[in-house]
Every structure is written in C-alpha cells, then in structure tokens.
VOBA-1610 file (N, C-alpha, C; in pm, whole numbers, padded with zeros to 5 digits, always signed):
BEGIN
Met-00198+00999+01045Met-00259+00899+00959Met-00153+00845+00863Ile-00166+00717+00832Ile-00084+00651+00731Ile-00179+00615+00617Thr-00146+00658+00497Thr-00225+00623+00379Thr-00151+00516+00301Val-00224+00413+00259Val-00165+00300+00188Val-00231+00288+00051Val-00148+00286-00053Val-00196+00272-00191Val-00113+00166-00263Ser-00162+00126-00379Ser-00089+00027-00458Ser-00141+00029-00601Asp-00065-00033-00688Asp-00107-00064-00825Asp-00162+00056-00901Thr-00078+00158-00914Thr-00116+00278-00987Thr-00120+00253-01137His-00023+00180-01189His-00016+00148-01332His-00031+00272-01419Gly+00055+00370-01394Gly+00050+00494-01470Gly+00171+00511-01559Arg+00165+00614-01644Arg+00277+00645-01731Arg+00345+00775-01691Asp+00265+00874-01647Asp+00326+01005-01625Asp+00272+01083-01507Gly+00188+01026-01424Gly+00135+01097-01308Gly+00084+01001-01204His+00048+01054-01089His+00009+00969-00976His-00132+00912-00987Arg-00217+00966-01071Arg-00352+00917-01095Arg-00441+00923-00970Leu-00402+01002-00873Leu-00479+01019-00751Leu-00594+01115-00775Thr-00712+01081-00720Thr-00828+01168-00730Thr-00906+01166-00599Gly-00990+01266-00580Gly-01086+01269-00470Gly-01025+01244-00334Arg-01093+01160-00255Arg-01050+01130-00119Arg-00912+01066-00117Thr-00877+00989-00219Thr-00745+00926-00222Thr-00636+01033-00230Leu-00653+01131-00315Leu-00557+01240-00325Leu-00550+01316-00194Asp-00665+01347-00135Asp-00667+01417-00006Asp-00595+01336+00102Ala-00620+01204+00105Ala-00559+01118+00207Ala-00407+01114+00193Val-00358+01112+00070Val-00212+01114+00047Val-00155+01247+00096Arg-00221+01355+00064Arg-00171+01486+00104Arg-00180+01510+00255Glu-00280+01453+00321Glu-00299+01472+00465Glu-00216+01377+00551Ala-00166+01270+00492Ala-00101+01163+00567Ala+00033+01207+00625Asp+00063+01154+00742Asp+00197+01168+00799Asp+00296+01083+00720His+00248+00968+00673His+00330+00875+00594His+00243+00813+00485Val+00302+00791+00369Val+00236+00723+00259Val+00316+00598+00225Leu+00247+00486+00215Leu+00306+00359+00176Leu+00249+00319+00040His+00335+00275-00051His+00290+00229-00182His+00346+00088-00203Ala+00257-00008-00230Ala+00294-00148-00242Ala+00327-00191-00385Gly+00374-00098-00467Gly+00429-00135-00597Gly+00335-00125-00715Asp+00396-00138-00833Asp+00335-00120-00965Asp+00298+00026-00990Phe+00401+00110-00983Phe+00391+00249-01028Phe+00386+00246-01181Asn+00473+00169-01238Asn+00506+00145-01377Asn+00625+00228-01423Thr+00627+00360-01396Thr+00737+00443-01445Thr+00795+00530-01333Glu+00914+00580-01357Glu+00977+00671-01262Glu+00899+00801-01247Ala+00834+00846-01353Ala+00754+00968-01346Ala+00640+00952-01245Val+00581+00835-01240Val+00473+00808-01144Val+00530+00805-01002Leu+00641+00738-00983Leu+00708+00735-00852Leu+00739+00878-00806Asp+00796+00958-00894Asp+00829+01097-00859Asp+00705+01177-00824Ala+00595+01154-00894Ala+00470+01226-00865Ala+00420+01193-00725Phe+00433+01069-00682Phe+00394+01031-00546Phe+00484+01099-00444Arg+00612+01097-00470Arg+00706+01159-00375Arg+00679+01308-00359Glu+00632+01373-00463Glu+00600+01515-00456Glu+00476+01542-00371Glu+00382+01449-00368Glu+00256+01468-00294Glu+00267+01429-00147Ala+00359+01339-00114Ala+00365+01280+00020Ala+00466+01350+00109Ala+00427+01373+00233Ala+00519+01431+00331Ala+00633+01333+00362Ser+00598+01206+00376Ser+00693+01099+00404Ser+00650+00978+00320Phe+00736+00929+00233Phe+00699+00826+00137Phe+00785+00702+00154His+00720+00584+00149His+00789+00455+00156His+00724+00363+00053Gly+00803+00303-00034Gly+00747+00216-00136Gly+00834+00096-00165Val+00775+00002-00235Val+00844-00114-00288Val+00810-00123-00437His+00893-00192-00513His+00860-00207-00655His+00775-00330-00676Gly+00701-00329-00788Gly+00616-00441-00824Gly+00663-00507-00952Asn+00588-00606-00996Asn+00627-00684-01113Asn+00609-00608-01245Asn+00536-00498-01247Asn+00517-00421-01370Asn+00600-00293-01375Asp+00688-00275-01279Asp+00768-00154-01275Asp+00888-00163-01369Thr+00925-00047-01424Thr+01039-00039-01515Thr+01170-00060-01438Pro+01278-00090-01510Pro+01407-00104-01442Pro+01445+00019-01360Gly+01411+00138-01406Gly+01442+00259-01331Gly+01375+00263-01194Val+01250+00218-01188Val+01179+00212-01059Val+01241+00103-00972Arg+01273-00010-01032Arg+01332-00121-00957Arg+01468-00084-00897Glu+01541+00002-00964Glu+01671+00046-00912Glu+01653+00141-00792Arg+01542+00211-00787Arg+01520+00312-00683Arg+01445+00261-00561Leu+01375+00149-00575Leu+01295+00095-00464Leu+01329-00051-00440Pro+01324-00093-00314Pro+01352-00235-00284Pro+01233-00324-00321Arg+01260-00452-00326Arg+01156-00553-00352Arg+01065-00567-00230Arg+01124-00553-00112Arg+01048-00555+00013Arg+01112-00459+00110Arg+01036-00417+00209Arg+01087-00318+00305Arg+01004-00329+00432Thr+01070-00296+00543Thr+01002-00287+00671Thr+01024-00147+00726Val+00915-00083+00766Val+00922+00054+00817Val+00868+00058+00959Asp+00930+00141+01041Asp+00889+00159+01180Asp+00838+00300+01200Phe+00724+00311+01265Phe+00666+00438+01304Phe+00645+00430+01455Gly+00746+00472+01532Gly+00738+00452+01678Gly+00739+00304+01706Asp+00637+00257+01778Asp+00629+00115+01812Asp+00550+00033+01709Leu+00512+00094+01598Leu+00439+00025+01491Leu+00537-00018+01383Arg+00533-00146+01346Arg+00621-00200+01242Arg+00536-00258+01130Ile+00561-00210+01008Ile+00487-00254+00891Ile+00584-00312+00789Ala+00559-00435+00746Ala+00638-00501+00642Ala+00563-00485+00510Met+00636-00452+00404Met+00574-00427+00274Met+00638-00514+00166Val+00554-00560+00074Val+00600-00635-00043Val+00489-00626-00147His+00524-00630-00274His+00419-00620-00377His+00328-00743-00372Gly+00386-00862-00362Gly+00305-00982-00343Gly+00294-01075-00462His+00349-01038-00576His+00336-01125-00692His+00413-01255-00678Glu+00507-01261-00585Glu+00585-01383-00564Glu+00547-01453-00433His+00434-01416-00375His+00403-01463-00240His+00271-01538-00232Thr+00274-01648-00160Thr+00153-01720-00122Thr+00112-01669+00016Asp-00004-01710+00063Asp-00045-01673+00199Asp+00057-01720+00302Thr+00109-01840+00283Thr+00207-01893+00377Thr+00333-01807+00381Ser+00382-01768+00264Ser+00504-01687+00263Ser+00480-01546+00316Leu+00359-01491+00297Leu+00327-01360+00357Leu+00328-01369+00509Ala+00269-01476+00563Ala+00268-01494+00708Ala+00410-01512+00761Leu+00491-01591+00693Leu+00630-01610+00735Leu+00708-01479+00729Tyr+00687-01402+00624Tyr+00755-01273+00610Tyr+00715-01179+00725Gly+00587-01174+00755Gly+00541-01091+00867Gly+00602-01133+00999Arg+00609-01262+01022Arg+00670-01311+01147Arg+00820-01285+01150Gln+00886-01309+01038Gln+01031-01286+01029Gln+01064-01140+01061Glu+00982-01048+01015Glu+01007-00906+01036Glu+00949-00854+01167Asn+00883-00944+01243Asn+00817-00905+01367Asn+00721-00788+01343Ala+00648-00797+01233Ala+00560-00689+01188Ala+00424-00694+01256Asp+00371-00577+01282Asp+00233-00564+01331Asp+00134-00579+01217Leu+00181-00552+01095Leu+00095-00556+00976Leu+00183-00581+00854Val+00132-00662+00761Val+00196-00681+00631Val+00109-00611+00527Val+00172-00525+00447Val+00104-00456+00337Val+00147-00521+00207Val+00049-00555+00125Val+00073-00624+00000Val-00017-00563-00108Gly+00025-00572-00231Gly-00056-00524-00344Gly-00084-00637-00440His-00066-00610-00569His-00069-00703-00680His-00209-00746-00726Ser-00295-00792-00638Ser-00424-00848-00681Ser-00526-00741-00719His-00506-00619-00677His-00599-00506-00697His-00726-00521-00613Arg-00732-00621-00529Arg-00850-00646-00446Arg-00832-00583-00308Pro-00911-00479-00275Pro-00900-00421-00141Pro-00948-00521-00036Asp-00860-00546+00064Asp-00892-00653+00158Asp-00807-00640+00283Phe-00865-00671+00396Phe-00790-00688+00520Phe-00826-00826+00572Arg-00724-00904+00607Arg-00749-01040+00657Arg-00635-01083+00747Ser-00658-01189+00818Ser-00555-01249+00901Ser-00510-01378+00833Val-00379-01390+00814Val-00323-01510+00754Val-00234-01574+00860Ala-00280-01687+00915Ala-00206-01755+01022Ala-00172-01657+01134Asp-00270-01579+01175Asp-00258-01480+01284Asp-00169-01361+01249Val-00134-01342+01122Val-00059-01225+01078Val-00156-01136+01000Pro-00177-01012+01045Pro-00267-00922+00973Pro-00207-00879+00839Val-00286-00892+00732Val-00241-00859+00597Val-00341-00762+00535Leu-00288-00650+00485Leu-00370-00547+00422Leu-00332-00531+00277Asn-00431-00539+00190Asn-00414-00502+00050Asn-00505-00383+00027Pro-00449-00265-00006Pro-00532-00146-00024Pro-00610-00147-00155Gly-00585-00244-00242Gly-00647-00244-00373Gly-00572-00148-00464Ser-00636-00109-00572Ser-00578-00013-00665Ser-00667+00111-00670His-00605+00226-00653His-00682+00350-00660His-00709+00393-00803Ala-00641+00331-00900Ala-00651+00377-01039Ala-00690+00268-01140Glu-00655+00143-01114Glu-00683+00031-01205Glu-00753-00080-01127Pro-00882-00066-01099Pro-00947-00160-01008Pro-00972-00300-01065Arg-00959-00314-01197Arg-00994-00440-01262Arg-01138-00475-01225Arg-01164-00587-01165Arg-01303-00624-01133Arg-01344-00583-00991Tyr-01259-00510-00921Tyr-01287-00469-00783Tyr-01316-00320-00777His-01340-00268-00658His-01359-00125-00637His-01224-00055-00635Arg-01218+00068-00686Arg-01100+00153-00666Arg-01092+00178-00516Ala-00972+00175-00460Ala-00963+00192-00315Ala-00822+00227-00271His-00815+00273-00148His-00691+00293-00074His-00723+00263+00071Ala-00621+00259+00156Ala-00642+00235+00299Ala-00592+00354+00379Glu-00661+00381+00489Glu-00621+00484+00584Glu-00605+00417+00720Leu-00486+00434+00781Leu-00455+00370+00908Leu-00437+00475+01017Glu-00484+00441+01135Glu-00458+00519+01257Glu-00387+00425+01353His-00305+00482+01439His-00223+00403+01530His-00269+00423+01674Asp-00259+00317+01752Asp-00281+00320+01897Asp-00427+00337+01937Pro-00510+00237+01919Pro-00478+00107+01860Pro-00472+00115+01708Leu-00403+00018+01649Leu-00393+00013+01504Leu-00527-00029+01447Arg-00583+00061+01369Arg-00711+00036+01305Arg-00711+00109+01171Gly-00805+00073+01086Gly-00807+00137+00956Gly-00937+00118+00883Arg-00936+00170+00762Arg-01052+00157+00676Arg-01008+00156+00531Leu-01085+00086+00450Leu-01067+00085+00306Leu-01168+00181+00248Val-01120+00274+00163Val-01202+00384+00116Val-01187+00400-00035Gln-01297+00431-00101Gln-01294+00460-00244Gln-01259+00607-00267Pro-01211+00641-00387Pro-01179+00780-00416Pro-01297+00877-00398Asp-01420+00828-00411Asp-01535+00917-00391Asp-01571+00933-00243Gly-01493+00870-00154Gly-01515+00880-00010Gly-01598+00768+00050Thr-01654+00683-00032Thr-01734+00571+00018Thr-01644+00474+00094Glu-01684+00442+00215Glu-01608+00348+00297Glu-01650+00206+00261Leu-01552+00122+00228Leu-01581-00017+00195Leu-01584-00104+00320Ser-01491-00080+00413Ser-01487-00159+00536Ser-01396-00090+00638Arg-01415-00132+00764Arg-01328-00090+00874Arg-01266-00216+00934Phe-01149-00200+00992Phe-01083-00313+01055Phe-00998-00265+01171Glu-00969-00356+01262Glu-00880-00328+01375Glu-00783-00444+01387Val-00657-00410+01413Val-00553-00513+01425Val-00537-00550+01571
//
C-alpha cells in the first residue's frame, strides 16, 4: 500500500491519528505533498514511515525547503507518481507536468480538499489534509497497485470515496 498525505501544518509532531496513523505505519511507501511547516514535523514523518518521499510546500520553513525538492517523481516498479505541492500550479500546468514526467498519477496538495479527478486525461490526486481540513473533511489517500486504485479516508476510518486510474 502507498499512503498519501499532505498539509500537516504542524510545529513539533506529525499530527497523525486513527486510521491515518495506522495507514502511514502499514504503508510500503508514504508520500507527503508538502506543508509540514517545520523540520520537526518532517522528521516525525520519517520516523513513522518505512519508505518516505516528500516535497516542500509554500508554508514550509527554509530548513524543510533545503531538505526536500519543490517537485519529485517516484517510481515503484512500473508505477510512476509525480508530486508537487500545487500552490504554483493551475490545472493546465498539473496536466503538463504529469505528461512531462510520463506519470501514471500526479499527487498535489495545497487546497486541503480531498479529491481525485482527471485533468486533460491526467489523473490528479489531492489527499486533503489529515490535520488542518479547513472547510473540508480531514483525509488521506490509500493506493493499491495493479490495477492502480485507491480511496480517500478520514482519520476515523470513514471512506469518502473510491477511485480507479
């Protein structure tokens, strides 16, 4: 399983609870789409995850920005996922980025809105925020491969939606 989270907005810990914490601990890989805020939060995620991949967001401190790229593409066998926080991206630029990277999926954060959609035939996943939902539900995403499919889940275990790429 691949667990996808974003927008933690913490000061000193990962802020993971319930099913989200379990999903991070059970995952083969954890992806974080930015806005940890501090290095302590980044370190807390790295301690919980067996394999961790992240990008920095617009609210991250200089220390986090020095340790993580603005965007990244990760390969898991024949699955390719492009990641970016998304604060500098329109739908058009997300689709172009996904095509440029030959990605099966683009992971984006920033809006805090859990969502899976197709943008110009490029699948785009926003896991939402597990800790700072703003006007949306707290959420994270869980992905399975072959076929690539997933679900958006709240920390209490409530499933918001399922999707297949």
